[in-house]
N, C-alpha and C positions, 0 to 999 in steps of 0.2 A: 475430590472436586466437590465446590459446594452445589448441592443439587437444585438450587435455585437457578444456577447459572444454567445448567443442563436444560432444565424446564422451560426457559425464556427461549433457549434457542431452538428447542423444539416447536415451541409456541408459534413460531415465524415460518416454519417448514410449509410450504405450500404458497406464501406470501413470498418468498425468496428462493428462487433456485439458480443453479449455475447454468449456463447456455450450455445447450446439448452440443456445441462443437468443443466446448472446452472440455466437458466431460470424457468424451469419445478420444480428444487427444491425450488428456490426461492418464485414461487407460492404455492406450496405446504405449506412450512413454515409459509407464512403470513395468508394462510388458517386456520379457526378456526375449520374446521370439517374434515381436512385430517388426515391420519393416519399413523403410522409407515411404514406400510405395501406399501403404495403408495409412500413413499419416498425411501424406500429400491428399489421398482421397477423401479423408476424413475432413479436410481444410476446404476442399471442393464443395462439399457437400452444403457448405453454407456461404452464398454468393456475397453476403451482405459484409462477412467477416474476411472472405478473401479478398474483398476491395481494399478493406481497411488495412489487411496485413501488408497487401503491396505498396499502400500509399506509405505506411510507416517505414518499411523497407527500404523505399527509394525517397525519404526526407534526410534532413540533417540528423534526426535523432540517431540513426546509424552512420551516415555520411561514407557510404559505399560508392566507390567511384565508377563503378558499371551499373546500368539500369536492371533492376530485376522484376524481369517481365513475366515469369511464370511462379507458381507455388511450388514446382519442383526446385527451382532455381533459388526461392527464397528458404525453404525448409533445410536444401544442402548448405547455402552460406551462413543462414544464421543460426542453425541446429535446431535439434528437435525439441530442447529443454526451453530455448528462448521462444520458439514457436508456441508451445505450451503457456509461457508466462504472458506472451503476446494475447492469446485467446482469452486469458484471463483479464488482463489489465485492459483491452479496446472493448470488452463487454461489460464491465464491473457497475457501470452506474446504471445500465438497463435492468441488470439483476436486482437491483434494488429499489426500482421504479414502482413496484406494489407496495413498498411502506410508505404509509402517510406519516407526514413530520410537519408539525406547526411550530416548533420551537428555533430551528436554524433555516438559514436559506442554503439550499442544497448546491446552488453555484457557489457560495463560498466554501463549504464543505469539501466540494470536490477539488475545486482551486487549492485549498490548504494541503489536501490528500495529495495531488500533483506536485505541487511545490516540495511535498516531503518526499515523495518518490523521484523527482528528478535530483535533490540533493542527495540522497541517499546512494544515487547512482554515481554521483560526482565524487562523493567521499569515496567510495568502493575503487573507483578508478585510480584516485590518489593513492590509497591504502596497497591495492594490489591484493592477489591471492584470494578476492573475492569475486562473486558471479555479479557483476555489476547489474546485469538485466535484471537477475532475480531480486536484487535489491531494489529496483525500481519498483518492480510489483509489489515488494513488501512495503516498501514507503507509501505506495497507492492506496493500501489496504488496510494500513495499520489502524485507522480509527472506525472501521466498519462495526466493531461493537455498539458506538455511539448511536449509528442509526436504529439498532435493537432497542435500546434504551429508549430511545426518541419515541417509538413506537409503540411497545408494549408497557413501559414504566413512565410515560410523560410528565407525570407530575412530579414524580422522584426526580427525573432528569432535570425538569424547571427548575426545582429547588436546589439542586445542586450548582446549576449555571447561575443563580441568584446568589448562592453562597459563595460565589468565586467572585462575583461582581462587588459585593459587599465587603469583601475580606479587603482589611487594610495593607496586608501583604500580598506579594504573588503567590496565592492558592491555586494549586493545579486541579485542573478539573477532576483528575480521577482520586485524588484524596478526599476531595467533596462529595463525590459519587461514594467511596467507601465509607465516609462517614455517615451518610443519611440511607444507603442500601445495602452496605455491607460487602459489597464487590464494585468493580469498575469495569469502563468498556473495554479494557485491554483483556481482562478475564473473559469477558463475553465473546469477545473477537477470537480469542483463541479455542473458545469451546467451539464456535460456528468453524473454523478453519480444522478443528477436529473431525467434526460430522461431516465435514465436505470434503474430507481426506486430502486436504492442500499437502504438497510438499512440506516436512517437516520444517525447511529452514523459514518458510513464510510462516508456518505457525509459531514457530518460537519469535520471530520478530513483531508479529502482532499481538502475541500474548505479554511479552516481556519488554516492549520499549519503553515501559516505565520503571521497570524492576529487573535491570538487566544482568544482576547476580543470579537470579533465577534461570537464566539461559543455559542450559548444560552443553548442548552439541553446536551452537552458532553464537555464542558470547560476542565475537568481533563482529558479526553483520546486525546483530540485535543493539549492539553499542552504535553502530553507524545509523541505524534508524532513528535509534534514541536523540542523537545528535541532530540529524537530519529533521526531526519533528520540532526541537527548538529553533532550527534555522527559520522552518515554517512560520513557527510564529512570530521569529523577529519580522520576516518580509510582509506579515499583516500588520503588524505595527508600524512597520518603516522605522524601524532601528536599528544601529548597529552595535548596540550596547548590550550584550549580555545580562547586565543586571536588572535589564527593563522586562525581562521573560523567566520563566522557571529556570531554576539554574540546570546545568549540565551536569552529570553526576561524575565525580573528579575521576571514577575509575573508567569512565567511558574513554576519556583521553589516554588512560595509560593501556586499555586493552586495545585500542586502535592504532597507537601510534601518533596521532595526531594532537593538534593544538590549536587555538582560536587563532594565532597569528597565520599558519597555515592553510586556514581553511576561508578566509574572507574575501580576498579577491580573486581565487581559482574556483568557487564555489557560487557565493552569495550573489556575484554580479552576474557570471554565466548563467545560473539557474533562474534568474529574473529575467535575463535576456530572451531566454527559452520558452518561459511560461506560455504566453501566447500562441504560437506555433502549435507546441505540444498539446495544449487545450483542445485545438481545433482537431489535432490527429487522434486524439483519444476519445474525445468528446463531442468532436462535431459531427453533423448529419453525413452520411454518404453521399 
């Protein structure tokens, strides 16, 4: 591990912290001796999260036929792993609120991240044999390393963005970052996930969404986030042409069993239709 990456992430310790409710739920989910009642109690300790959890559980995001009116019912129906993912996903923007940034619009940043999360969830549902809700969270968090770079290395990050804009070809941001800094936002995000002790699936998807061949435990999931990220770029440019954005790694199609033809109607249009509601669910005020 590049020591500069480790030091960069350590530098923001104190400015960025995981919500207490997530830390507690994560500990309980990882423990073999914890009970459902303990997880329910942990959720109930945070009224704001409880409200948001029930709102998401009763939305079209899940589409349950019956009303979920208690935390106990939500945990029982959604499952403990998904409650953990929701605890992270619904409070992620506030976790980074202490990081100043003058380079990009935070609204645009989180909209891109949310689109990637929704697209990754849809792709996982198409592929099967994947935890679609975990893929949503992985997609939502895939670019968190950028926020670290914007805050700790703003001049170099700005230079990387300008390099991309000035490039005659479609130069990916991560390649410009590597040229200028020697590492990229995905590596920073992966180290942040490691220091925060996030589940390995999230860590690999964050760290390797630009370098899918490095994913050893979750190559399929990482490839789905890789594709979802490209779809999010296409949505931002309002294009349906893959030639307008960073190319999808051909092996991502092979690993997932997907193809361009399979995903346009079922993913692009549906995800675009869900953005506004989901943005309010996860980033709106309680």
